N, CA, C and O atoms as a Maestro MAE file, in Angstrom:
{
 s_m_m2io_version
 :::
 2.0.0
}

f_m_ct {
 s_m_title
 :::
 protein
 m_atom[348] {
  # First column is atom index #
  i_m_mmod_type
  r_m_x_coord
  r_m_y_coord
  r_m_z_coord
  i_m_residue_number
  s_m_chain_name
  s_m_pdb_residue_name
  s_m_pdb_atom_name
  i_m_atomic_number
  :::
  1 25 87.960 89.609 97.405 1 A "MET " " N  " 7
  2 3 89.249 89.549 98.649 1 A "MET " " CA " 6
  3 2 90.421 89.799 97.590 1 A "MET " " C  " 6
  4 15 90.579 89.527 96.400 1 A "MET " " O  " 8
  5 25 91.364 90.617 98.837 2 A "LEU " " N  " 7
  6 3 92.066 91.754 98.445 2 A "LEU " " CA " 6
  7 2 93.563 91.180 98.691 2 A "LEU " " C  " 6
  8 15 94.342 91.965 99.230 2 A "LEU " " O  " 8
  9 25 94.049 89.879 98.347 3 A "ALA " " N  " 7
  10 3 94.765 88.974 98.005 3 A "ALA " " CA " 6
  11 2 94.582 88.032 97.526 3 A "ALA " " C  " 6
  12 15 93.641 87.288 97.801 3 A "ALA " " O  " 8
  13 25 95.982 87.697 96.158 4 A "ALA " " N  " 7
  14 3 95.915 86.475 95.388 4 A "ALA " " CA " 6
  15 2 96.996 86.224 95.096 4 A "ALA " " C  " 6
  16 15 97.829 87.125 95.193 4 A "ALA " " O  " 8
  17 25 97.371 85.012 94.663 5 A "LEU " " N  " 7
  18 3 98.926 84.575 93.984 5 A "LEU " " CA " 6
  19 2 98.734 84.478 93.117 5 A "LEU " " C  " 6
  20 15 97.691 84.129 92.565 5 A "LEU " " O  " 8
  21 25 99.954 84.836 92.622 6 A "CYS " " N  " 7
  22 3 100.734 85.445 91.408 6 A "CYS " " CA " 6
  23 2 102.235 84.511 90.803 6 A "CYS " " C  " 6
  24 15 103.341 84.974 90.524 6 A "CYS " " O  " 8
  25 25 101.996 83.796 90.774 7 A "ASN " " N  " 7
  26 3 103.396 82.409 90.079 7 A "ASN " " CA " 6
  27 2 103.997 82.090 91.873 7 A "ASN " " C  " 6
  28 15 105.133 82.102 92.346 7 A "ASN " " O  " 8
  29 25 103.147 81.924 92.265 8 A "ASP " " N  " 7
  30 3 103.428 81.190 93.814 8 A "ASP " " CA " 6
  31 2 103.706 81.795 95.028 8 A "ASP " " C  " 6
  32 15 104.222 81.334 96.046 8 A "ASP " " O  " 8
  33 25 103.138 83.278 94.675 9 A "VAL " " N  " 7
  34 3 103.545 84.580 95.692 9 A "VAL " " CA " 6
  35 2 102.440 85.250 95.868 9 A "VAL " " C  " 6
  36 15 101.708 85.399 94.890 9 A "VAL " " O  " 8
  37 25 101.924 86.007 97.600 10 A "ARG " " N  " 7
  38 3 100.853 86.651 97.631 10 A "ARG " " CA " 6
  39 2 100.925 87.948 97.053 10 A "ARG " " C  " 6
  40 15 102.083 88.344 96.914 10 A "ARG " " O  " 8
  41 25 100.236 88.551 96.760 11 A "ILE " " N  " 7
  42 3 99.666 89.924 96.167 11 A "ILE " " CA " 6
  43 2 98.867 90.595 96.504 11 A "ILE " " C  " 6
  44 15 97.951 89.888 96.924 11 A "ILE " " O  " 8
  45 25 98.627 91.637 96.586 12 A "TYR " " N  " 7
  46 3 97.590 92.280 96.874 12 A "TYR " " CA " 6
  47 2 97.092 92.895 95.731 12 A "TYR " " C  " 6
  48 15 97.753 92.911 94.693 12 A "TYR " " O  " 8
  49 25 95.821 93.481 95.833 13 A "ALA " " N  " 7
  50 3 94.788 94.215 95.198 13 A "ALA " " CA " 6
  51 2 95.533 95.189 94.304 13 A "ALA " " C  " 6
  52 15 95.830 95.262 93.112 13 A "ALA " " O  " 8
  53 25 95.722 95.981 95.520 14 A "HIS " " N  " 7
  54 3 96.693 97.839 95.239 14 A "HIS " " CA " 6
  55 2 97.634 97.808 94.573 14 A "HIS " " C  " 6
  56 15 98.129 98.795 94.030 14 A "HIS " " O  " 8
  57 25 98.217 96.184 94.467 15 A "ALA " " N  " 7
  58 3 99.541 96.351 93.556 15 A "ALA " " CA " 6
  59 2 99.912 95.990 92.124 15 A "ALA " " C  " 6
  60 15 100.591 96.346 91.161 15 A "ALA " " O  " 8
  61 25 98.804 94.798 92.692 16 A "ALA " " N  " 7
  62 3 98.590 94.076 91.374 16 A "ALA " " CA " 6
  63 2 98.539 95.001 90.371 16 A "ALA " " C  " 6
  64 15 98.366 96.219 90.427 16 A "ALA " " O  " 8
  65 25 98.737 94.158 89.309 17 A "GLN " " N  " 7
  66 3 98.730 94.834 87.720 17 A "GLN " " CA " 6
  67 2 97.620 93.973 86.647 17 A "GLN " " C  " 6
  68 15 97.453 92.758 86.545 17 A "GLN " " O  " 8
  69 25 96.913 95.171 85.867 18 A "LYS " " N  " 7
  70 3 95.794 93.304 85.063 18 A "LYS " " CA " 6
  71 2 97.111 93.099 83.927 18 A "LYS " " C  " 6
  72 15 98.198 93.659 83.785 18 A "LYS " " O  " 8
  73 25 96.572 92.268 83.394 19 A "GLY " " N  " 7
  74 3 97.398 91.478 82.667 19 A "GLY " " CA " 6
  75 2 97.961 89.967 83.445 19 A "GLY " " C  " 6
  76 15 98.027 88.963 82.736 19 A "GLY " " O  " 8
  77 25 98.276 89.897 84.634 20 A "ALA " " N  " 7
  78 3 99.089 88.585 85.002 20 A "ALA " " CA " 6
  79 2 98.230 87.807 84.888 20 A "ALA " " C  " 6
  80 15 97.522 87.945 83.891 20 A "ALA " " O  " 8
  81 25 97.871 86.505 85.977 21 A "ILE " " N  " 7
  82 3 97.212 85.509 85.979 21 A "ILE " " CA " 6
  83 2 97.281 85.536 87.628 21 A "ILE " " C  " 6
  84 15 98.351 85.281 88.181 21 A "ILE " " O  " 8
  85 25 96.027 85.875 88.439 22 A "TYR " " N  " 7
  86 3 95.924 85.647 89.632 22 A "TYR " " CA " 6
  87 2 94.996 84.066 90.131 22 A "TYR " " C  " 6
  88 15 94.008 83.604 89.561 22 A "TYR " " O  " 8
  89 25 95.639 83.562 91.228 23 A "LEU " " N  " 7
  90 3 94.581 82.534 91.656 23 A "LEU " " CA " 6
  91 2 94.071 82.922 92.934 23 A "LEU " " C  " 6
  92 15 94.523 83.706 93.768 23 A "LEU " " O  " 8
  93 25 92.725 82.002 92.915 24 A "CYS " " N  " 7
  94 3 92.342 82.020 94.756 24 A "CYS " " CA " 6
  95 2 93.334 81.571 95.284 24 A "CYS " " C  " 6
  96 15 94.000 80.782 94.614 24 A "CYS " " O  " 8
  97 25 93.966 82.046 97.219 25 A "PRO " " N  " 7
  98 3 94.669 81.383 98.070 25 A "PRO " " CA " 6
  99 2 93.839 80.108 98.608 25 A "PRO " " C  " 6
  100 15 94.539 79.142 98.909 25 A "PRO " " O  " 8
  101 25 92.959 80.021 98.712 26 A "GLY " " N  " 7
  102 3 91.920 78.552 99.120 26 A "GLY " " CA " 6
  103 2 91.731 77.593 98.380 26 A "GLY " " C  " 6
  104 15 91.732 76.407 98.707 26 A "GLY " " O  " 8
  105 25 91.466 78.288 96.775 27 A "CYS " " N  " 7
  106 3 91.214 76.865 96.049 27 A "CYS " " CA " 6
  107 2 91.180 76.744 94.853 27 A "CYS " " C  " 6
  108 15 90.603 75.955 94.105 27 A "CYS " " O  " 8
  109 25 92.267 78.123 94.607 28 A "LYS " " N  " 7
  110 3 93.579 77.732 93.873 28 A "LYS " " CA " 6
  111 2 92.675 77.718 91.903 28 A "LYS " " C  " 6
  112 15 92.963 77.033 90.922 28 A "LYS " " O  " 8
  113 25 91.650 78.734 92.085 29 A "ALA " " N  " 7
  114 3 90.441 78.415 90.933 29 A "ALA " " CA " 6
  115 2 91.253 79.999 90.433 29 A "ALA " " C  " 6
  116 15 91.754 80.774 91.248 29 A "ALA " " O  " 8
  117 25 91.227 80.222 88.915 30 A "GLU " " N  " 7
  118 3 91.915 81.718 88.585 30 A "GLU " " CA " 6
  119 2 90.544 82.762 88.921 30 A "GLU " " C  " 6
  120 15 89.349 82.468 88.933 30 A "GLU " " O  " 8
  121 25 91.104 83.858 89.139 31 A "LEU " " N  " 7
  122 3 90.620 84.879 89.530 31 A "LEU " " CA " 6
  123 2 90.461 85.672 88.498 31 A "LEU " " C  " 6
  124 15 90.844 85.521 87.337 31 A "LEU " " O  " 8
  125 25 89.463 87.127 89.332 32 A "VAL " " N  " 7
  126 3 89.257 88.585 88.423 32 A "VAL " " CA " 6
  127 2 90.027 89.551 89.270 32 A "VAL " " C  " 6
  128 15 89.802 89.700 90.471 32 A "VAL " " O  " 8
  129 25 90.912 90.178 88.626 33 A "LEU " " N  " 7
  130 3 91.776 91.705 89.004 33 A "LEU " " CA " 6
  131 2 90.562 92.543 89.367 33 A "LEU " " C  " 6
  132 15 91.237 93.528 89.668 33 A "LEU " " O  " 8
  133 25 89.560 92.869 89.540 34 A "ARG " " N  " 7
  134 3 89.143 94.180 89.796 34 A "ARG " " CA " 6
  135 2 89.645 95.362 90.648 34 A "ARG " " C  " 6
  136 15 89.688 95.506 91.869 34 A "ARG " " O  " 8
  137 25 90.200 96.574 89.108 35 A "LYS " " N  " 7
  138 3 90.788 97.847 90.279 35 A "LYS " " CA " 6
  139 2 90.246 98.458 89.485 35 A "LYS " " C  " 6
  140 15 90.218 97.613 88.591 35 A "LYS " " O  " 8
  141 25 89.764 99.311 89.081 36 A "GLY " " N  " 7
  142 3 88.457 100.385 88.836 36 A "GLY " " CA " 6
  143 2 88.826 102.234 89.470 36 A "GLY " " C  " 6
  144 15 89.683 102.442 90.329 36 A "GLY " " O  " 8
  145 25 88.255 103.004 89.033 37 A "ALA " " N  " 7
  146 3 87.880 103.730 89.891 37 A "ALA " " CA " 6
  147 2 86.640 104.673 90.794 37 A "ALA " " C  " 6
  148 15 86.470 105.860 91.075 37 A "ALA " " O  " 8
  149 25 86.057 103.610 90.993 38 A "ILE " " N  " 7
  150 3 84.801 103.898 92.049 38 A "ILE " " CA " 6
  151 2 84.773 102.126 93.235 38 A "ILE " " C  " 6
  152 15 83.861 102.083 94.061 38 A "ILE " " O  " 8
  153 25 85.431 101.306 93.198 39 A "LYS " " N  " 7
  154 3 84.864 99.971 94.230 39 A "LYS " " CA " 6
  155 2 86.445 99.900 94.595 39 A "LYS " " C  " 6
  156 15 87.068 100.452 93.687 39 A "LYS " " O  " 8
  157 25 87.287 99.424 95.585 40 A "ILE " " N  " 7
  158 3 88.025 99.361 96.530 40 A "ILE " " CA " 6
  159 2 88.668 98.064 95.435 40 A "ILE " " C  " 6
  160 15 87.913 97.305 94.825 40 A "ILE " " O  " 8
  161 25 90.234 97.998 95.338 41 A "HIS " " N  " 7
  162 3 90.547 96.737 95.202 41 A "HIS " " CA " 6
  163 2 90.733 96.258 94.874 41 A "HIS " " C  " 6
  164 15 91.869 96.646 94.601 41 A "HIS " " O  " 8
  165 25 90.596 94.854 94.197 42 A "HIS " " N  " 7
  166 3 90.030 94.072 95.048 42 A "HIS " " CA " 6
  167 2 90.197 92.547 93.555 42 A "HIS " " C  " 6
  168 15 90.301 92.940 92.393 42 A "HIS " " O  " 8
  169 25 90.195 90.838 93.862 43 A "PHE " " N  " 7
  170 3 89.566 90.188 93.112 43 A "PHE " " CA " 6
  171 2 88.554 89.482 93.017 43 A "PHE " " C  " 6
  172 15 87.715 89.954 93.784 43 A "PHE " " O  " 8
  173 25 88.064 88.382 92.363 44 A "ALA " " N  " 7
  174 3 86.976 88.168 92.288 44 A "ALA " " CA " 6
  175 2 86.908 86.608 91.272 44 A "ALA " " C  " 6
  176 15 87.385 86.418 90.153 44 A "ALA " " O  " 8
  177 25 86.211 85.754 92.070 45 A "HIS " " N  " 7
  178 3 85.980 84.608 91.229 45 A "HIS " " CA " 6
  179 2 85.100 84.596 90.107 45 A "HIS " " C  " 6
  180 15 84.281 85.513 90.058 45 A "HIS " " O  " 8
  181 25 85.100 83.880 89.342 46 A "LYS " " N  " 7
  182 3 84.769 83.682 87.785 46 A "LYS " " CA " 6
  183 2 83.667 82.777 88.679 46 A "LYS " " C  " 6
  184 15 83.797 81.936 89.569 46 A "LYS " " O  " 8
  185 25 82.357 83.460 87.894 47 A "PRO " " N  " 7
  186 3 81.094 82.239 88.486 47 A "PRO " " CA " 6
  187 2 81.053 80.870 88.015 47 A "PRO " " C  " 6
  188 15 81.667 80.830 86.949 47 A "PRO " " O  " 8
  189 25 80.663 79.882 88.293 48 A "PRO " " N  " 7
  190 3 80.366 79.845 89.456 48 A "PRO " " CA " 6
  191 2 81.385 80.098 90.442 48 A "PRO " " C  " 6
  192 15 82.570 80.334 90.205 48 A "PRO " " O  " 8
  193 25 80.719 80.017 91.787 49 A "VAL " " N  " 7
  194 3 81.337 79.846 93.013 49 A "VAL " " CA " 6
  195 2 81.051 79.506 94.269 49 A "VAL " " C  " 6
  196 15 80.206 79.803 95.114 49 A "VAL " " O  " 8
  197 25 82.333 78.537 94.132 50 A "GLU " " N  " 7
  198 3 81.838 76.629 95.087 50 A "GLU " " CA " 6
  199 2 82.759 77.777 96.676 50 A "GLU " " C  " 6
  200 15 82.164 77.976 97.735 50 A "GLU " " O  " 8
  201 25 84.302 78.360 96.369 51 A "CYS " " N  " 7
  202 3 85.058 78.549 97.125 51 A "CYS " " CA " 6
  203 2 84.176 79.453 98.567 51 A "CYS " " C  " 6
  204 15 83.014 79.844 98.456 51 A "CYS " " O  " 8
  205 25 85.015 79.646 99.841 52 A "GLN " " N  " 7
  206 3 84.103 79.663 100.534 52 A "GLN " " CA " 6
  207 2 85.157 81.611 100.420 52 A "GLN " " C  " 6
  208 15 84.761 82.757 100.633 52 A "GLN " " O  " 8
  209 25 86.175 81.188 100.101 53 A "PHE " " N  " 7
  210 3 87.044 82.397 99.931 53 A "PHE " " CA " 6
  211 2 86.191 83.600 98.207 53 A "PHE " " C  " 6
  212 15 86.511 84.726 97.825 53 A "PHE " " O  " 8
  213 25 85.615 83.078 97.914 54 A "GLY " " N  " 7
  214 3 84.142 83.664 96.722 54 A "GLY " " CA " 6
  215 2 83.065 84.458 97.363 54 A "GLY " " C  " 6
  216 15 82.564 85.480 96.895 54 A "GLY " " O  " 8
  217 25 82.739 83.834 98.568 55 A "ALA " " N  " 7
  218 3 81.592 84.769 99.359 55 A "ALA " " CA " 6
  219 2 81.862 86.273 99.117 55 A "ALA " " C  " 6
  220 15 83.017 86.669 98.959 55 A "ALA " " O  " 8
  221 25 80.830 87.088 99.088 56 A "GLY " " N  " 7
  222 3 80.954 88.301 98.456 56 A "GLY " " CA " 6
  223 2 81.237 88.995 99.745 56 A "GLY " " C  " 6
  224 15 80.893 88.673 100.883 56 A "GLY " " O  " 8
  225 25 81.984 90.089 99.301 57 A "GLU " " N  " 7
  226 3 82.103 91.143 101.311 57 A "GLU " " CA " 6
  227 2 81.471 92.229 100.859 57 A "GLU " " C  " 6
  228 15 81.251 92.442 99.666 57 A "GLU " " O  " 8
  229 25 81.092 93.102 101.964 58 A "SER " " N  " 7
  230 3 81.019 94.025 101.645 58 A "SER " " CA " 6
  231 2 81.586 95.313 101.397 58 A "SER " " C  " 6
  232 15 82.490 95.531 102.203 58 A "SER " " O  " 8
  233 25 81.349 96.535 100.348 59 A "ARG " " N  " 7
  234 3 82.963 97.251 100.179 59 A "ARG " " CA " 6
  235 2 83.044 97.972 101.743 59 A "ARG " " C  " 6
  236 15 84.049 98.674 101.630 59 A "ARG " " O  " 8
  237 25 82.507 98.180 103.185 60 A "GLU " " N  " 7
  238 3 83.228 97.879 104.400 60 A "GLU " " CA " 6
  239 2 83.999 97.566 104.596 60 A "GLU " " C  " 6
  240 15 85.101 98.110 104.662 60 A "GLU " " O  " 8
  241 25 83.416 95.753 104.894 61 A "HIS " " N  " 7
  242 3 84.441 95.032 105.141 61 A "HIS " " CA " 6
  243 2 85.578 95.009 104.175 61 A "HIS " " C  " 6
  244 15 86.512 94.370 104.660 61 A "HIS " " O  " 8
  245 25 85.904 95.586 102.691 62 A "LEU " " N  " 7
  246 3 87.012 95.357 102.259 62 A "LEU " " CA " 6
  247 2 88.028 96.588 102.757 62 A "LEU " " C  " 6
  248 15 89.197 96.500 103.133 62 A "LEU " " O  " 8
  249 25 87.323 97.562 102.649 63 A "GLU " " N  " 7
  250 3 87.918 98.742 103.352 63 A "GLU " " CA " 6
  251 2 88.610 98.959 104.300 63 A "GLU " " C  " 6
  252 15 89.746 99.431 104.327 63 A "GLU " " O  " 8
  253 25 87.244 98.258 106.030 64 A "ALA " " N  " 7
  254 3 88.370 97.891 107.122 64 A "ALA " " CA " 6
  255 2 89.417 96.704 107.133 64 A "ALA " " C  " 6
  256 15 90.381 96.806 107.891 64 A "ALA " " O  " 8
  257 25 89.287 95.635 106.371 65 A "LYS " " N  " 7
  258 3 90.339 95.151 106.114 65 A "LYS " " CA " 6
  259 2 91.998 96.047 105.870 65 A "LYS " " C  " 6
  260 15 93.075 96.185 106.450 65 A "LYS " " O  " 8
  261 25 91.379 96.432 104.768 66 A "LEU " " N  " 7
  262 3 92.541 97.190 103.732 66 A "LEU " " CA " 6
  263 2 92.874 98.278 105.278 66 A "LEU " " C  " 6
  264 15 94.079 98.407 105.492 66 A "LEU " " O  " 8
  265 25 92.165 98.837 106.047 67 A "ALA " " N  " 7
  266 3 92.742 99.845 106.743 67 A "ALA " " CA " 6
  267 2 93.236 99.398 107.763 67 A "ALA " " C  " 6
  268 15 94.039 100.150 108.316 67 A "ALA " " O  " 8
  269 25 93.088 98.629 108.132 68 A "ILE " " N  " 7
  270 3 93.955 97.731 109.756 68 A "ILE " " CA " 6
  271 2 94.755 97.194 108.944 68 A "ILE " " C  " 6
  272 15 95.769 97.263 109.638 68 A "ILE " " O  " 8
  273 25 95.182 96.566 107.723 69 A "TYR " " N  " 7
  274 3 96.758 96.349 106.970 69 A "TYR " " CA " 6
  275 2 97.646 97.272 106.771 69 A "TYR " " C  " 6
  276 15 98.859 97.113 106.906 69 A "TYR " " O  " 8
  277 25 97.027 98.400 106.402 70 A "GLN " " N  " 7
  278 3 98.037 99.710 105.885 70 A "GLN " " CA " 6
  279 2 98.625 100.147 107.772 70 A "GLN " " C  " 6
  280 15 99.715 100.364 108.301 70 A "GLN " " O  " 8
  281 25 97.139 100.092 108.257 71 A "ALA " " N  " 7
  282 3 97.995 101.607 109.792 71 A "ALA " " CA " 6
  283 2 98.842 100.580 110.740 71 A "ALA " " C  " 6
  284 15 99.310 100.959 111.813 71 A "ALA " " O  " 8
  285 25 99.062 98.717 110.060 72 A "PHE " " N  " 7
  286 3 99.698 97.887 111.048 72 A "PHE " " CA " 6
  287 2 101.516 98.614 110.042 72 A "PHE " " C  " 6
  288 15 102.426 99.312 110.491 72 A "PHE " " O  " 8
  289 25 101.356 98.128 108.931 73 A "VAL " " N  " 7
  290 3 102.267 98.704 108.172 73 A "VAL " " CA " 6
  291 2 102.812 100.189 107.699 73 A "VAL " " C  " 6
  292 15 103.658 100.383 106.827 73 A "VAL " " O  " 8
  293 25 102.215 101.062 108.380 74 A "GLY " " N  " 7
  294 3 102.502 102.351 108.659 74 A "GLY " " CA " 6
  295 2 102.946 102.813 109.829 74 A "GLY " " C  " 6
  296 15 103.060 104.000 110.135 74 A "GLY " " O  " 8
  297 25 103.314 101.451 110.789 75 A "ARG " " N  " 7
  298 3 103.646 101.078 111.971 75 A "ARG " " CA " 6
  299 2 105.285 100.777 112.167 75 A "ARG " " C  " 6
  300 15 106.080 101.063 113.062 75 A "ARG " " O  " 8
  301 25 105.405 100.029 110.840 76 A "SER " " N  " 7
  302 3 106.491 99.137 110.609 76 A "SER " " CA " 6
  303 2 106.371 98.296 111.380 76 A "SER " " C  " 6
  304 15 107.342 97.882 112.012 76 A "SER " " O  " 8
  305 25 104.899 97.712 111.573 77 A "LEU " " N  " 7
  306 3 104.361 95.998 111.850 77 A "LEU " " CA " 6
  307 2 104.431 95.418 110.835 77 A "LEU " " C  " 6
  308 15 104.079 96.014 109.817 77 A "LEU " " O  " 8
  309 25 104.896 94.087 110.751 78 A "ARG " " N  " 7
  310 3 104.550 93.149 109.669 78 A "ARG " " CA " 6
  311 2 102.994 92.775 110.064 78 A "ARG " " C  " 6
  312 15 102.475 92.464 111.136 78 A "ARG " " O  " 8
  313 25 102.493 92.934 108.775 79 A "ALA " " N  " 7
  314 3 101.098 91.993 108.634 79 A "ALA " " CA " 6
  315 2 100.563 91.397 107.630 79 A "ALA " " C  " 6
  316 15 101.425 91.072 106.813 79 A "ALA " " O  " 8
  317 25 99.513 91.109 107.329 80 A "GLU " " N  " 7
  318 3 99.371 90.011 106.281 80 A "GLU " " CA " 6
  319 2 97.558 89.949 106.131 80 A "GLU " " C  " 6
  320 15 96.517 89.917 106.788 80 A "GLU " " O  " 8
  321 25 97.897 89.956 105.288 81 A "MET " " N  " 7
  322 3 95.689 89.949 105.006 81 A "MET " " CA " 6
  323 2 95.224 88.820 104.457 81 A "MET " " C  " 6
  324 15 96.023 88.431 103.606 81 A "MET " " O  " 8
  325 25 94.385 88.187 104.548 82 A "GLU " " N  " 7
  326 3 93.973 87.014 104.337 82 A "GLU " " CA " 6
  327 2 94.234 85.954 103.976 82 A "GLU " " C  " 6
  328 15 93.776 85.433 102.959 82 A "GLU " " O  " 8
  329 25 95.118 85.388 104.853 83 A "TRP " " N  " 7
  330 3 95.972 84.173 105.360 83 A "TRP " " CA " 6
  331 2 95.209 82.598 104.955 83 A "TRP " " C  " 6
  332 15 94.411 82.592 105.892 83 A "TRP " " O  " 8
  333 25 95.138 82.274 104.770 84 A "PRO " " N  " 7
  334 3 94.623 80.791 104.356 84 A "PRO " " CA " 6
  335 2 95.098 79.869 106.057 84 A "PRO " " C  " 6
  336 15 96.262 79.909 106.457 84 A "PRO " " O  " 8
  337 25 94.004 79.129 106.835 85 A "LEU " " N  " 7
  338 3 94.535 78.409 108.111 85 A "LEU " " CA " 6
  339 2 94.128 77.064 107.740 85 A "LEU " " C  " 6
  340 15 92.992 76.819 107.336 85 A "LEU " " O  " 8
  341 25 95.107 76.120 107.881 86 A "GLU " " N  " 7
  342 3 94.473 74.875 107.813 86 A "GLU " " CA " 6
  343 2 93.926 74.452 108.641 86 A "GLU " " C  " 6
  344 15 94.292 74.739 109.780 86 A "GLU " " O  " 8
  345 25 92.435 73.290 108.368 87 A "ALA " " N  " 7
  346 3 91.574 73.384 109.348 87 A "ALA " " CA " 6
  347 2 92.513 72.287 110.158 87 A "ALA " " C  " 6
  348 15 92.193 71.916 111.287 87 A "ALA " " O  " 8
  :::
 }
 m_bond[347] {
  # First column is bond index #
  i_m_from
  i_m_to
  i_m_order
  :::
  1 1 2 1
  2 2 3 1
  3 3 4 2
  4 3 5 1
  5 5 6 1
  6 6 7 1
  7 7 8 2
  8 7 9 1
  9 9 10 1
  10 10 11 1
  11 11 12 2
  12 11 13 1
  13 13 14 1
  14 14 15 1
  15 15 16 2
  16 15 17 1
  17 17 18 1
  18 18 19 1
  19 19 20 2
  20 19 21 1
  21 21 22 1
  22 22 23 1
  23 23 24 2
  24 23 25 1
  25 25 26 1
  26 26 27 1
  27 27 28 2
  28 27 29 1
  29 29 30 1
  30 30 31 1
  31 31 32 2
  32 31 33 1
  33 33 34 1
  34 34 35 1
  35 35 36 2
  36 35 37 1
  37 37 38 1
  38 38 39 1
  39 39 40 2
  40 39 41 1
  41 41 42 1
  42 42 43 1
  43 43 44 2
  44 43 45 1
  45 45 46 1
  46 46 47 1
  47 47 48 2
  48 47 49 1
  49 49 50 1
  50 50 51 1
  51 51 52 2
  52 51 53 1
  53 53 54 1
  54 54 55 1
  55 55 56 2
  56 55 57 1
  57 57 58 1
  58 58 59 1
  59 59 60 2
  60 59 61 1
  61 61 62 1
  62 62 63 1
  63 63 64 2
  64 63 65 1
  65 65 66 1
  66 66 67 1
  67 67 68 2
  68 67 69 1
  69 69 70 1
  70 70 71 1
  71 71 72 2
  72 71 73 1
  73 73 74 1
  74 74 75 1
  75 75 76 2
  76 75 77 1
  77 77 78 1
  78 78 79 1
  79 79 80 2
  80 79 81 1
  81 81 82 1
  82 82 83 1
  83 83 84 2
  84 83 85 1
  85 85 86 1
  86 86 87 1
  87 87 88 2
  88 87 89 1
  89 89 90 1
  90 90 91 1
  91 91 92 2
  92 91 93 1
  93 93 94 1
  94 94 95 1
  95 95 96 2
  96 95 97 1
  97 97 98 1
  98 98 99 1
  99 99 100 2
  100 99 101 1
  101 101 102 1
  102 102 103 1
  103 103 104 2
  104 103 105 1
  105 105 106 1
  106 106 107 1
  107 107 108 2
  108 107 109 1
  109 109 110 1
  110 110 111 1
  111 111 112 2
  112 111 113 1
  113 113 114 1
  114 114 115 1
  115 115 116 2
  116 115 117 1
  117 117 118 1
  118 118 119 1
  119 119 120 2
  120 119 121 1
  121 121 122 1
  122 122 123 1
  123 123 124 2
  124 123 125 1
  125 125 126 1
  126 126 127 1
  127 127 128 2
  128 127 129 1
  129 129 130 1
  130 130 131 1
  131 131 132 2
  132 131 133 1
  133 133 134 1
  134 134 135 1
  135 135 136 2
  136 135 137 1
  137 137 138 1
  138 138 139 1
  139 139 140 2
  140 139 141 1
  141 141 142 1
  142 142 143 1
  143 143 144 2
  144 143 145 1
  145 145 146 1
  146 146 147 1
  147 147 148 2
  148 147 149 1
  149 149 150 1
  150 150 151 1
  151 151 152 2
  152 151 153 1
  153 153 154 1
  154 154 155 1
  155 155 156 2
  156 155 157 1
  157 157 158 1
  158 158 159 1
  159 159 160 2
  160 159 161 1
  161 161 162 1
  162 162 163 1
  163 163 164 2
  164 163 165 1
  165 165 166 1
  166 166 167 1
  167 167 168 2
  168 167 169 1
  169 169 170 1
  170 170 171 1
  171 171 172 2
  172 171 173 1
  173 173 174 1
  174 174 175 1
  175 175 176 2
  176 175 177 1
  177 177 178 1
  178 178 179 1
  179 179 180 2
  180 179 181 1
  181 181 182 1
  182 182 183 1
  183 183 184 2
  184 183 185 1
  185 185 186 1
  186 186 187 1
  187 187 188 2
  188 187 189 1
  189 189 190 1
  190 190 191 1
  191 191 192 2
  192 191 193 1
  193 193 194 1
  194 194 195 1
  195 195 196 2
  196 195 197 1
  197 197 198 1
  198 198 199 1
  199 199 200 2
  200 199 201 1
  201 201 202 1
  202 202 203 1
  203 203 204 2
  204 203 205 1
  205 205 206 1
  206 206 207 1
  207 207 208 2
  208 207 209 1
  209 209 210 1
  210 210 211 1
  211 211 212 2
  212 211 213 1
  213 213 214 1
  214 214 215 1
  215 215 216 2
  216 215 217 1
  217 217 218 1
  218 218 219 1
  219 219 220 2
  220 219 221 1
  221 221 222 1
  222 222 223 1
  223 223 224 2
  224 223 225 1
  225 225 226 1
  226 226 227 1
  227 227 228 2
  228 227 229 1
  229 229 230 1
  230 230 231 1
  231 231 232 2
  232 231 233 1
  233 233 234 1
  234 234 235 1
  235 235 236 2
  236 235 237 1
  237 237 238 1
  238 238 239 1
  239 239 240 2
  240 239 241 1
  241 241 242 1
  242 242 243 1
  243 243 244 2
  244 243 245 1
  245 245 246 1
  246 246 247 1
  247 247 248 2
  248 247 249 1
  249 249 250 1
  250 250 251 1
  251 251 252 2
  252 251 253 1
  253 253 254 1
  254 254 255 1
  255 255 256 2
  256 255 257 1
  257 257 258 1
  258 258 259 1
  259 259 260 2
  260 259 261 1
  261 261 262 1
  262 262 263 1
  263 263 264 2
  264 263 265 1
  265 265 266 1
  266 266 267 1
  267 267 268 2
  268 267 269 1
  269 269 270 1
  270 270 271 1
  271 271 272 2
  272 271 273 1
  273 273 274 1
  274 274 275 1
  275 275 276 2
  276 275 277 1
  277 277 278 1
  278 278 279 1
  279 279 280 2
  280 279 281 1
  281 281 282 1
  282 282 283 1
  283 283 284 2
  284 283 285 1
  285 285 286 1
  286 286 287 1
  287 287 288 2
  288 287 289 1
  289 289 290 1
  290 290 291 1
  291 291 292 2
  292 291 293 1
  293 293 294 1
  294 294 295 1
  295 295 296 2
  296 295 297 1
  297 297 298 1
  298 298 299 1
  299 299 300 2
  300 299 301 1
  301 301 302 1
  302 302 303 1
  303 303 304 2
  304 303 305 1
  305 305 306 1
  306 306 307 1
  307 307 308 2
  308 307 309 1
  309 309 310 1
  310 310 311 1
  311 311 312 2
  312 311 313 1
  313 313 314 1
  314 314 315 1
  315 315 316 2
  316 315 317 1
  317 317 318 1
  318 318 319 1
  319 319 320 2
  320 319 321 1
  321 321 322 1
  322 322 323 1
  323 323 324 2
  324 323 325 1
  325 325 326 1
  326 326 327 1
  327 327 328 2
  328 327 329 1
  329 329 330 1
  330 330 331 1
  331 331 332 2
  332 331 333 1
  333 333 334 1
  334 334 335 1
  335 335 336 2
  336 335 337 1
  337 337 338 1
  338 338 339 1
  339 339 340 2
  340 339 341 1
  341 341 342 1
  342 342 343 1
  343 343 344 2
  344 343 345 1
  345 345 346 1
  346 346 347 1
  347 347 348 2
  :::
 }
}
């Protein structure tokens, strides 16, 4: 997942810093920031995962979400990623 909560504020993985506590926007469980040199920056649940937000996403899926977000922001449009909706 590309978005998390930090002190009740949404933050995206590409802007997040290691060392802070990040929570899942869906289930509020603690997340791990994965920010390396090979894979796209993202957050992951600690196992065991029971949250639907914790379902694995392919690299291509994460990259597509980020590309769409960046395209909107690059055109000065307001954009949000992974916004949980109430059922």
